[in-house]
N, C-alpha and C positions, 0 to 999 in steps of 0.2 A: 546339440541336444540328442541326436541319434546315437552318438558315441556314449553319452551318459546313460541312455535307455539300455543300450546293449550291455554296458557294464553292470547295471543293476539286474538285467535279465540273467546274466551269468551268475551274479551274486545270489539271486533267488534259486537258481538250479543247484547251487552248492549247499543251500540250507534246507532243501526240500525234506530231507530225512528228519532234521531237527524240528521243522514245523509240523510234519505229519505226526510227530509224537505229541505235539501240543493240541492240534486240531486238524481237521481236514483242510485241504488246500483252499485258502480264502479267496483265490481268484478263479476257482474251477468253473463257476457259473458264468464268467464273463467270456465274451467272444475273444478270439485271438487279437483282433484289432484293439479292443478295449483293454486287454491285458497290457499290450505294448504302451498304450496311452496312459494307463494308470501309472506305469513306471516313469514314462517320459514327462508327464505333467506334474506328478505328485512329489517329485524330488527336486529340491533346490541344488544348485551347483555346489561342488565341494571346494571350499575356499578357507584356508587357514587364517584366523585373525592375526593382526600384526604382532600382538603380544598376548600372553595368556591371562593377564589380570589388568584391571583398570588402574590399579596403583602403579604398575610398571609403565603404563601408557602416559600417565600424568607426570611421573618422575622423568620420563624421557623428554617431555616438553620443557621441564624446568632445567634440564641439563643442556639441551640444544638451543633453546631460545629464551634464556632467563629474563631478558629485558622486554620481551614481547608482552603486550597487554593481555592478561588472561581474562579479565572481566572488568566491566564498568557499570556503575549504578549512580544515578542522580549526580553526575559530575565527578564522582570519585572513581579512581582506577586501582587495579591490583595487577602487578606484573606476575609472570610465572615464578620468578625468584621470590617475590614477596609472598605469594600464595604458598610456596614451598616452605619458607621460613615460618610463616604464621601457623601453618598446619603442623609443623614440627613442635611448636610451642604448645599448642592445644593438645597434641598427641602426648606430650610429656605430662600434662595435667591429667589426661585420661589414665595414663599408666600409673600415676601416683594414686589415683582413686581405685586402682585394682582392675581396670579394664584389660582384658586379655583377648588373644585371638579366639574367635568363636563366640564372643559376647555380642550383645546388642546395645546400642547407644541411641537414645531418643533425641531427635532434633525437633524441638518445639519452638518455632520462630516464624518469621516471614521473609519474603524476598530481600536479600541483602548480600553484600560481599562477605560478611561473617558466616552466612549460610554456607557458602562454598568452602570456606576454611573449615567449618565443622564437618562437612561431608568428607573432605580429603583427610582430615585428621583421624576421623573414625575408621575409614578403610585402611589408613596407614598403620594403625595398630592391629589390623587383622579382624576388626569388629564389623558388624553390619549396622548401617545407619537406618533409623526409623523416622521418616519425615512426617510432620504434621504442621498445619498452618494455624497458629494461635490467632484467636479471634474468629475463626471459622469453625474449627472443630470444638464441639462441646467439651467442657471440663471432665464430665463423666467418661467420655470416650478417651480423652487423654489419660485419665487414671487407668482405664481398662487396658489400653495399649501398653503403658509402662509396666503394668503388673504382668500381663501375659508374656511379654518379651523378657522379663526378668532383668530389665535394665538397671544397672547400678547408678548410672549417670544420665542426667538430662541436660543437653546443651541448649542454651537459649540466648537471648539478648538482654542486656541490662534493662532496657525500657519495658521489656515484657515479663520480667521476673515475678511481678506480683500477679500475673495472670496464669502462671504455670503451676499446676498442682504437683506437689512433691511429697512422697511418702517418707516415713521415718527412716526407711532403709535405703533411701535414694539421695543423691547429691545433685544440686543444681550448679552448673558451671556456665557463666555468661561469657560467651566467646569473645565479645568485643572488649572485655576487660583484661584478657590474657593474651590475645593474639599478637599484640605489639610489645609485649613485656620482654626486653632483652635478657632479663635475669633467668629466663627459662631456657635460653639457648643451650646452655651447658648440660641441660638435663635430658636432651633428646637421646634415647637409647639407640643402639645400632639397628638399622631397619631390618637386617636379615634375621634378627631374633624373633620378630613378630610378623614377618611378611606373609600376606595372604596367599593362599593357593587357589588354583582355578575353581575347585569345587567348594571353596569356602563361601559363605554368604557375604554379599556386598551390601544388600539392603533388604529390608522387610517392608513391603507396601501393603497397607491395609485398604481393603475394599471400602466403598463409601458407606456400607451398612444400611442401605435403603431397604433391604429385605430382612434385616435382623441385625444381630451382633456382627461388627466388622471382623473380617478374617484376614490374617496376615499371610501374604504370599511371600515365600522365601526365594529370593533371587540371588544366584551365584555370580561370581566374577566370569565364569565361563559363559553363562547365559548372556551377560551384558556385552562381553567382548565379541560374541558371535554376531550381534546385531550392530553394535556401535563401531566396530573395527573391521567391518567388511562392507563391500558395496552390494546393494544400494543403501543399506541402513545408515552408513556414515554420511549420506546426503552430500558427498563432496566436501565435507568440512575439512579445512586445512589452515595452516598459518596464513594470516592475512585476511581471512574471511570473518565476517561478523554474524553471529547466531543469536536470534532473539530468545529471551527467557520470559515468557508471558504466562505460563500455566501455573496452576497451584502446585506447590512443592510436594503435596501429598499424592499427586496424580502420577501414574507411571510414565506418562509422556514427558513429564518434567525432567526425568532422568535422561531422556533422549536429548533434550536441550542441554542440560548442564554437563553431564558426563560425556555426551557426544562431543560438545565443543572442547572441553578441557583435554580429553584423551586424544583429540586430533589436532590440538594446537591452535584452535581458532580463538576468537575473542567473543566472550559471552556478554551480551548486552541485556542487563536485567531491567525490566520495565519498572517505571514508576506508576503513576495513576493511569496513564493513557497507553492502551495497547496500540492504538493507531500511531502514536508518535514513535514507539519502538519499531513497529513494522516498517516505518519509512526510513529507518536507519540501518537495516540489516540486509545481509545477502541470503540468509537461510531462515525460514520461518516454519515452525511446527505448531499446529493448532488442531482443535476440533473443527468440523465444518460449521458449527454454530458460531464459533468465534470468528472464523475466517469470513463468514457471511456478514458479520457486523462491520467489517473494514471497508474503506473506500479503496478499491483495487486500483483506481486510476492514480492514486497517490503512492502506490507501492511498486511502481514499475522497475525499480532498481533490484528487486528481489530476483535472485537467480534460481533458487530451489525452494519450493513449498511442499509440505507434506501434511496430510490430514489423516486422522484415525479417531477411534472412540465412538463413532456413530455413523449411520449412513450419510453419504455425501450427495447433495442435490446435483443432478447433471448440469444445470446451468452454471452452478458455482465452479465445478470442475472444468467446464469448457472455458469460462472466463479466465481463470488463473492459468490454465494450460495453454492459453493463447500467448502469454508473454514470459512464462518461466517454466522450468522443469517441474511438473506437478505430479506428486505421488498421492494416489488414493489408496491408503493402506488399511490393514486390518490385523487385529490380534488382541485378545484379552490380556490382562495383567499376568495371568498364569503362563502365558507364552512369551513373556519378556517384551513388552511394549508392542511390537508388531511381528508377524511371521509371514506376511505377504506384502509385496510392493511391486509396482510397475509404473513407469511414466504414463500419464494420460495426455492425449492430444484431442482437440475438438473434433477432428474428423474420424476418430475411432468409432466403430459401429456400436460398441457397448461401453459403458463405464464400469470397468472391472476393479477388483481390489488387487489385481496383479497375479504374481506367481510366488511360490515358496521362496523365501530368502535363503541365502547359503546355509548349507548343512541342516536344513529343516525340511519337513515333509508336511503335506496336507492331503488328507483323504476325505472323500465324500462317501459317507456310509449310511446304511439303513439302520433301523432300530435294533437289528441283530448284529451290528458291527460288520456287515458285509459290504464290500465296495459296490457302488451303483454304477450302471453303465454311464459312459461319458455323455453329458448333456442332461442327465436326470438330476433333479433336485434332491438334496439330502443334507444331513448334518455334517459340518466340518469338524474333523478331528485333526489336531496338530501334533506332529512328532518332531524328533530331532533335538539339536542342541538348544532350542528355544525353551524346551519344557523345564519349568522351574521345579524346585525341590519340595513342592507340596505346601499345604497350609500349616502354619505354626500351631502346634498343640491341638490339632483337629484331625486325627487319623481317619475318623469316619467319613468326613467330607472329602478328604484326600483320596481315599479308596473309591469314593463314588465318582469323582471327576477325573482322576488320573488312573489310567489302565496300562497294563503291559501291551506293547505294540506287537500285534500278531504278524505284521509284515516285516518287522525288524527285531527279531528275538534279542532280548537283552536291553532293549530300549523301552522308554515309556512314551505314551501319547496322552493328550489332554482333550477332553470334550469341551469344545468352545461354546456350544449351544447356539451357534450361528448357522443359518441355512445358506447353502450355496450350490453351484453347479459349475462344471467345466464348460468353457466355450470350445469350439472346434479348434481354436488357436492355442489352447492350453492356458487360458487365463480364467480366473475365478469370478463369477458373478455372485454378488452378495444379495440375499433376500431377507435380511433382518434376522432377528433373534427367533429361536424356537418359540419363545414366549409370545412373539408377535404373530404366530400362526394361530388364529383364534377361530371360534365357531360363533357365527351370527345367524340367527333364524335357521339354525340347523345346517348351515353351509360353512365350509372352511374358507377363511379369508386371510390373505397375507396383508397385514397392515402396511408393510413396506411397499407392496404393489399399489395400494390405494394412494399412498404418499407420492410415489413416482408419477402416477397419473395426474395428481394435482400439480406437481412441479412441471409437468409438460405443458401446462397452460402458460401462455406468453406473459401473463401479468404476475405470475407467482415465482418468487425467488427461492423460497424455502417453505416446506410444509411438514406437518406431522399428523398422523392419524392414530386415534386411540379407541379401544373398545369401551363404550359407555355402559352398556348392559347386554343382555343376551340377544337383543334385537336391534341395537343401534350403535352406529359408529359416530364419532365426532372428530372433526378436523380443524386444524388451525393453519392459516397461511400468512405469509408476510411478503411484502410490506403491507401497511394498512390500506394502501391504494389498490391492492389486488382485489379483483372482483369475485365474490363468492359464487355467483351464478356461473360465470365462465369457468372457474376452477371446478365446480361440481359437474358442469357439462363435460369437461375433459375426462372425468372419471366415468360418466355415463357412456361416453363414446368408446371407451377402451375396455371396460370391465362389466361383468354381469350386474344386474340391478341390485343384488343384495350387497354389493361392495360400495354402494353410494352412501356417503355420510349423511346423517339426518341433519347435522348442523355443520356449517363451514364458517369459521370466525376469522376475519382478518385482524392482524396485529402488526404494529410497526416493526417489532422485533420479538421473536419467540424467546420466552424466559429461559435462562441457563442456570444450572447448578454451579456451586463454587468451582467445580472441576471443568466447567465449560461445556457440559453436555445439556441437551434439552431437559428442562425440568418437567417431566411428565406428571408428577404428582400435583404440581401447581396448575398445570393445564387442565387436568381433570376437575380440579376444584373450580376453575374458571368456567368450565363447561357446565358444571352443576349450577353455579350461580346464574349463568346466562339462561339456562333452560327454565329455572325457577322464576327468574325475573320477567322473562318474556312470555311465559306460558306456552313454551314450545310443545307442540303435540308430538309425542313420540310414537314410533311405529309399534 
């Protein structure tokens, strides 16, 4: 790490003149020690991905282990050779419909082996795939996404074809009716004619749209290879290992499962109805903390590596899983390609961190004027490096608001994560929730994540969430239903100022989740409103 810091110190000295032309030295206000730690902590290791595109990675597996099982689902399997041949057939159909390198193809379906064929076929013709889960995503949203991406073709399944809206200028292709058609074998065009390049888009992921119209995040092959084909983002996936596929296909972390497994030669185990059953059959499991908390860990002891992201992780959950497998508590919005920080957690670690910057990436803790804060001070995390995606599709205004030129690495971009964090003395990042979760109650600033952590410190509480109810009241939910509200509330009172104490603490057997596996805060607020009205709770 010292050599890395020295290297970047040298790099900074070489670009001082360039930077001074842009702005004054952004590190001038820091102490010498904090300058050194800003460089040592904030930069991930330099590590070249194994190959430059996801297509090349999957092609390599088909060539080197054609008979290995690429994926299994509900008792059916697909070898890497079979996946390769099926993807070529679907690719030939896409080409016949005019799909070219740089286009987008919508994948409107659900978890299945054809889903993987559609993904590989799309990126094989140099296009970007746009995944959505039919039956979960409203039809109006499906229409909007197909329209804004300019997709000529929508890939789906035969059984779902009547549920997929198709405009007059679009074609619907059902993957399962063409993927095994040998008549299409002769139509596969030479791959070099439409091979994707590192900066080409591999997928377009749409945000959940809970705050308005969904926005498409443009993710390149370079972005994906940087996290999926370097350690620790590859999670040790390799031939012979089994990786669970349990998440919604529209969620960015599903790409961690699917493309991570296929590009590293592992076997993807696609779940049926039961997440628990799948979790008991795999070596690698990727989930949100809420999903992981719903599993019986005692029945998952065969798991070698588990990783969570997407929302804050309860310390008890991290300690439990970290006691029997390599457990990563990670962080990163969709705009920084799945995750951009990771580090193994062990039960005896003094803090539960979200780790360090992943290879070729940077993390800065900045104030509202984009100036680095001293080490140990809380601020907003900005992410830079090869993780930074290509902006929002057809939304230059929002792109310019959230993506900014990196003042510490001229010529690069950085992204405003809207997550609060601070560096530990050991160079790991503590996460304090979203900027939106820093609220004002009774005139005082309150970190909702801090209240949640205090609740989870109670021995009876496995998971909690705290929400702002109005300008004077907080409401909290704890699980399981046997958790004691009074003991949990006392845990908050013992650790935080009086104005941080929730007015209501409601126990639930399990906290509700969105289709993407995150806590459903909208539903929880509605439940709080109903409870307060029904019980006549006196608010502060």
